[in-house]
C-alpha positions in Angstrom: -34.1 -16.0 -4.6 -31.9 -17.2 -1.1 -29.8 -20.3 -2.2 -27.0 -22.2 -0.6 -24.1 -21.9 -2.4 -23.2 -26.5 -3.2 -20.2 -25.8 -5.8 -17.1 -27.1 -4.5 -15.1 -25.0 -2.0 -11.8 -23.3 -2.8 -9.2 -25.1 -1.5 -7.8 -22.9 0.4 -11.7 -22.8 2.6 -11.6 -26.4 2.8 -8.2 -26.4 4.3 -9.5 -24.0 7.0 -13.1 -26.0 7.3 -11.3 -29.4 8.3 -9.2 -26.5 11.1 -12.7 -26.1 13.1 -13.7 -28.7 13.2 -12.8 -28.7 16.7 -13.2 -25.5 17.3 -16.2 -23.7 20.3 -19.5 -23.8 18.4 -22.8 -23.2 19.8 -25.5 -25.6 18.7 -28.9 -23.2 17.2 -31.3 -24.5 19.1 -34.2 -22.5 17.3 -36.6 -24.1 15.0 -35.6 -21.8 11.7 -39.2 -22.4 10.2 -40.7 -21.0 13.2 -38.7 -18.1 13.9 -40.9 -15.2 14.0 -38.6 -11.9 15.0 -40.4 -8.2 15.4 -38.5 -5.4 16.2 -39.3 -3.0 19.2 -38.4 1.3 19.2 -35.7 2.6 21.3 -34.7 5.4 19.4 -35.7 8.6 17.3 -35.1 11.3 15.8 -31.6 10.6 15.6 -30.1 12.4 12.4 -28.9 9.1 9.4 -27.8 6.9 11.8 -25.8 3.4 10.0 -24.3 1.3 12.9 -24.8 0.7 16.5 -22.5 -0.1 19.3 -21.2 -1.0 23.0 -18.4 0.5 24.9 -16.7 -2.3 26.8 -17.5 -1.5 30.3 -21.0 -0.1 30.1 -24.1 -2.4 30.1 -26.8 0.8 29.8 -25.4 2.8 26.7 -25.2 2.7 23.7 -23.2 4.7 20.6 -24.9 5.8 17.7 -22.4 6.6 14.5 -24.7 9.2 12.2 -23.8 9.5 9.1 -22.8 13.5 9.0 -20.2 12.8 11.5 -21.5 12.9 15.2 -21.5 9.8 17.6 -24.4 10.1 19.9 -24.9 8.2 23.2 -28.2 6.8 23.8 -29.5 4.9 27.0 -29.9 0.6 26.0 -34.3 2.2 26.8 -33.8 4.8 24.5 -33.0 7.8 26.2 -30.3 10.6 24.8 -27.6 11.2 27.1 -26.3 14.4 27.7 -24.2 15.9 24.3 -22.6 14.2 20.9 -20.0 12.1 22.3 -18.1 13.3 19.2 -18.7 15.7 16.8 -16.5 15.4 13.6 -19.3 17.5 11.8 -16.7 20.5 10.3 -13.8 17.6 8.9 -16.1 15.2 7.2 -17.5 15.3 3.9 -20.9 12.8 4.1 -23.9 11.6 1.9 -24.3 8.5 -0.9 -21.3 6.5 0.9 -19.4 9.1 2.3 -19.1 10.6 6.4 -18.5 9.2 9.7 -18.8 5.3 8.5 -17.5 3.3 12.0 -16.3 3.2 15.0 -15.0 0.6 17.2 -13.8 0.5 20.7 -11.0 -1.0 22.4 -11.2 -4.5 24.1 -9.8 -2.4 26.9 -12.3 0.7 26.8 -12.9 0.7 30.3 -9.1 1.3 31.6 -7.6 3.2 28.7 -10.5 5.4 27.0 -9.1 4.4 22.6 -11.5 4.0 20.1 -11.3 4.6 16.7 -13.3 5.5 13.4 -13.4 5.7 9.9 -14.4 8.1 8.3 -14.4 10.5 4.4 -12.1 13.2 5.2 -13.5 16.7 4.2 -12.0 18.6 0.6 -10.0 14.8 -0.5 -12.4 12.4 0.0 -10.0 10.0 0.8 -10.4 7.7 4.0 -9.1 7.9 7.6 -8.8 5.8 10.5 -7.9 7.7 13.5 -7.5 6.4 17.2 -9.0 9.0 19.2 -9.3 8.6 23.4 -11.9 9.5 25.5 -11.9 10.9 28.7 -14.6 11.7 31.2 -17.2 10.0 28.8 -16.2 12.6 25.7 -13.9 12.4 23.0 -11.4 14.7 23.2 -11.4 16.1 19.1 -7.3 16.8 19.8 -6.3 13.0 20.9 -6.7 12.0 17.1 -4.1 9.9 16.0 -4.4 9.6 12.3 -3.6 5.7 11.6 -4.2 5.4 7.9 -5.5 7.8 4.7 -6.5 5.6 1.8 -7.0 7.9 -1.4 -10.5 7.4 -2.7 -10.6 7.5 -6.3 -13.9 7.8 -6.8 -17.4 8.6 -4.1 -18.6 5.6 -3.5 -17.8 1.9 -2.3 -16.0 3.4 1.1 -16.4 0.3 3.3 -16.3 1.9 6.1 -16.6 -1.1 9.6 -14.2 -1.5 11.8 -14.2 -4.3 14.6 -11.5 -6.1 16.9 -11.6 -9.2 15.8 -10.7 -12.1 18.8 -7.3 -12.3 18.5 -7.8 -7.9 19.8 -6.9 -7.0 16.1 -8.4 -4.3 14.6 -10.3 -5.3 11.2 -11.4 -2.7 8.3 -13.5 -3.0 5.2 -12.4 -1.5 2.3 -14.0 -1.1 -1.1 -12.7 -1.6 -4.5 -12.4 2.1 -4.9 -16.5 2.6 -6.2 -17.7 3.4 -10.1 -18.8 0.5 -11.3 -17.7 -2.9 -11.8 -13.8 -2.2 -10.2 -12.2 -0.7 -13.0 -8.6 -0.1 -11.6 -9.2 -4.1 -10.3 -9.3 -3.1 -7.2 -10.5 -6.3 -5.6 -7.7 -8.0 -7.1 -5.0 -6.0 -7.0 -2.5 -6.5 -4.0 -1.0 -4.1 -3.7 -3.5 -1.9 -2.5 -5.9 -1.5 0.4 -9.0 -1.3 -1.7 -11.3 -4.1 -1.7 -10.2 -5.4 0.9 -10.4 -6.6 4.5 -7.3 -5.2 6.1 -6.4 -6.1 9.7 -3.6 -4.2 11.8 -1.9 -4.0 15.2 -3.2 -1.4 17.2 -1.2 -1.8 20.1 2.2 -2.4 18.6 3.9 -0.3 15.9 3.7 3.4 14.7 1.0 4.3 14.2 0.9 0.2 14.3 2.2 -3.0 13.3 1.8 -6.2 11.2 0.0 -9.3 13.2 2.3 -12.0 12.1 -0.4 -14.1 11.3 -2.2 -11.1 9.0 -3.4 -13.6 5.5 -0.9 -12.9 3.1 2.0 -11.3 5.6 5.1 -14.0 4.7 3.7 -12.9 0.4 6.0 -10.5 -1.5 3.4 -9.0 -3.6 1.0 -8.5 -0.8 0.4 -5.6 1.4 0.9 -6.8 4.4 -2.0 -5.0 6.3 -4.3 -7.5 4.1 -6.0 -10.3 5.8 -8.3 -11.0 2.4 -9.4 -9.5 -0.8 -11.8 -9.9 -3.7 -14.3 -7.6 -1.5 -16.7 -5.2 -3.6 -17.9 -2.9 -0.7 -18.6 -4.9 2.8 -20.1 -2.5 4.5 -20.8 -4.3 7.3 -19.6 -7.7 8.7 -19.1 -9.3 12.6 -17.3 -10.8 14.7 -18.9 -14.0 16.3 -17.6 -14.0 20.1 -18.1 -18.2 19.5 -15.5 -18.9 18.0 -14.4 -15.8 16.5 -15.4 -15.9 13.3 -15.9 -12.8 10.4 -19.2 -12.2 8.8 -18.5 -10.3 6.2 -21.8 -8.8 4.1 -20.1 -8.2 0.4 -22.9 -5.5 -1.3 -22.3 -7.0 -4.9 -22.7 -5.1 -8.3 -25.7 -5.5 -10.9 -27.0 -9.2 -9.8 -26.1 -11.1 -6.6 -26.0 -9.9 -3.0 -23.3 -12.2 0.1 -22.0 -12.8 3.0 -18.4 -14.5 2.6 -17.5 -16.1 5.5 -14.0 -16.0 7.4 -13.7 -19.8 9.8 -11.7 -18.8 13.1 -11.2 -15.6 11.5 -8.3 -16.5 9.7 -7.2 -14.9 6.9 -5.5 -16.2 3.1 -8.8 -16.0 1.0 -9.3 -14.2 -1.9 -13.8 -13.7 -2.1 -12.9 -13.1 -6.5 -14.3 -9.7 -7.3 -14.8 -8.6 -9.6 -13.8 -11.8 -11.5 -16.6 -13.8 -9.4 -20.1 -11.4 -8.4 -21.5 -14.3 -5.3 -21.8 -17.4 -7.0 -21.3 -16.8 -10.7 -18.1 -15.4 -12.7 -18.9 -11.7 -13.1 -18.0 -10.7 -17.0 -17.4 -13.9 -19.4 -15.6 -16.8 -18.1 -13.6 -16.8 -14.8 -12.2 -20.4 -12.6 -14.5 -20.9 -9.7 -12.3 -22.4 -7.9 -10.2 -20.1 -7.7 -11.7 -18.5 -5.6 -13.6 -18.6 -1.6 -17.7 -18.4 -3.0 -19.9 -16.8 -0.4 -21.4 -19.1 2.2 -24.9 -17.4 1.1 -26.3 -15.1 -1.8 -29.2 -13.9 -2.8 -30.4 -12.5 -6.6 -30.9 -8.6 -7.3 -35.0 -10.2 -7.5 -34.7 -10.3 -3.7 -33.1 -7.2 -3.1 -30.4 -4.7 -3.7 -27.8 -3.9 -1.1 -26.4 -6.7 2.0 -27.1 -5.1 5.4 -24.5 -7.6 7.0 -25.5 -9.1 10.3 -24.6 -10.7 13.5 -24.9 -14.4 15.1 -27.4 -14.2 18.6 -25.5 -14.7 20.8 -27.5 -13.5 23.9 -29.6 -14.9 26.1 -33.0 -12.6 26.5 -33.8 -14.2 22.7 -33.1 -17.9 23.6 -35.6 -18.2 20.4 -32.5 -16.8 18.1 -29.3 -19.1 19.9 -26.9 -19.3 17.2 -28.9 -18.3 14.5 -27.4 -15.3 12.3 -29.1 -12.7 11.3 -28.6 -10.1 8.1 -30.9 -8.4 5.8 -31.5 -5.9 2.7 -31.0 -2.4 2.7 -33.9 -1.7 0.2 -36.4 -4.3 0.6 -36.0 -4.9 4.2 -36.4 -8.2 4.4 -34.4 -10.3 7.0 -32.9 -13.4 6.9 -31.9 -15.7 9.7 -29.6 -18.8 9.0 -27.9 -21.3 10.6 -24.2 -20.3 12.2 -23.0 -23.8 12.0 -24.2 -25.0 9.1 -22.3 -20.9 7.2 -19.2 -22.9 8.9 -19.4 -26.3 6.8 -20.9 -25.0 4.0 -24.7 -26.4 4.6 -26.7 -23.0 5.0 -29.9 -21.9 4.1 -31.9 -18.3 4.7 -34.9 -18.2 5.8 -37.3 -14.8 5.9 -37.8 -13.5 9.3 -39.1 -10.1 8.9 -39.9 -7.5 6.7 -38.7 -4.4 8.4 -40.1 -0.9 8.0 -36.9 1.2 7.6 -34.0 1.7 5.6 -32.4 -1.1 7.0 -28.4 0.2 7.3 -26.8 -1.8 10.0 -27.1 -4.4 13.2 -25.6 -3.6 15.8 -24.8 -5.4 19.5 -25.4 -4.2 23.0 -22.6 -5.7 25.7 -25.4 -8.6 27.1 -25.0 -9.8 23.0 -28.9 -8.7 22.0 -29.0 -7.1 18.7 -30.4 -4.0 17.4 -30.8 -2.4 13.7 -30.6 0.9 12.5 -33.0 2.8 10.0 -30.9 5.2 7.9 -34.1 7.1 8.9 -33.0 7.6 12.5 -34.6 5.3 14.1 -32.5 2.5 16.5 -35.0 -1.0 17.3 -34.0 -3.3 19.6 -35.1 -7.3 17.5 -37.3 -9.3 19.7 -38.1 -13.2 18.6 -40.7 -15.3 19.7 -41.3 -19.1 17.9 -44.5 -19.7 16.4 -46.9 -22.3 17.5 
């Protein structure tokens, strides 16, 4: 069942929630009990699409990440535009949870052409985060510059989502390294980059800088790139343009799927894996109050793999204003929750759509309109209606 996690927040979260009392928010206008959403086909015939996004300065284009290693450009009305923006299929291991997994455009992409990708390297299966430059609307493969290479002990739980936060820092989601149950203890290990949300400054340093306000930057035991820890497989996360809050969909192990939250994008949180799964201790006893709980979770009676979503900040669908949408890859259920209630720890979620496909990801265009990605080859625009 979907349920609000009502136990006491960890002390670190309580302090942050106090701090967010004065931040900018945008009140939800939708009545969740009356919200009904649908999906309108935008594009099909794609090869295992797993993400869709936009580039700054290009309001009429969508960029679709295909897991085998290509990025396609699609018009917002569905027309395929030219050859692939990037084809790295000969350098990538793809299949299961490996492949080309993430794409993020520099906030000043319209001026500098810089963008970033996360992929599984052919040969050794390592995770690579690279920077490339596009010229004349096409990526220049020769411009690739590796920023991070993370060795992977197993072939699953690669994370792969990357996005820029409100301060222009690059966020990188990493899984715990794979297998099952986190046998290496990566989620709680401050000395590894696995099982974390990382945060780096790609505009300083060589090959990157460490932001001065990273969550554990003053710790002698934590890698300085770590912004939050205790994650199992943060497959998809998003940054709310109002307030900069980071919503993380963390795929669970055997019982629970969860949405975790960094209010204002502030780090220093430990979400508990593998001591905790969802709202409960994972195996045996644990100190639940030592960790930051999810703001929403559901058990495996409702699905098996959470697909983290987005807060709607567009204008074409006023019934969804201020609503956070997320879903499940297996069941296809899409739920809605009040984003402001998620910040105060009082959120509940209601099902608003049964998605007919394998819900790999959500995404947004430059106007804040939302899309859903079917790994079977289709991209859909999300539309809303208020039942009455």
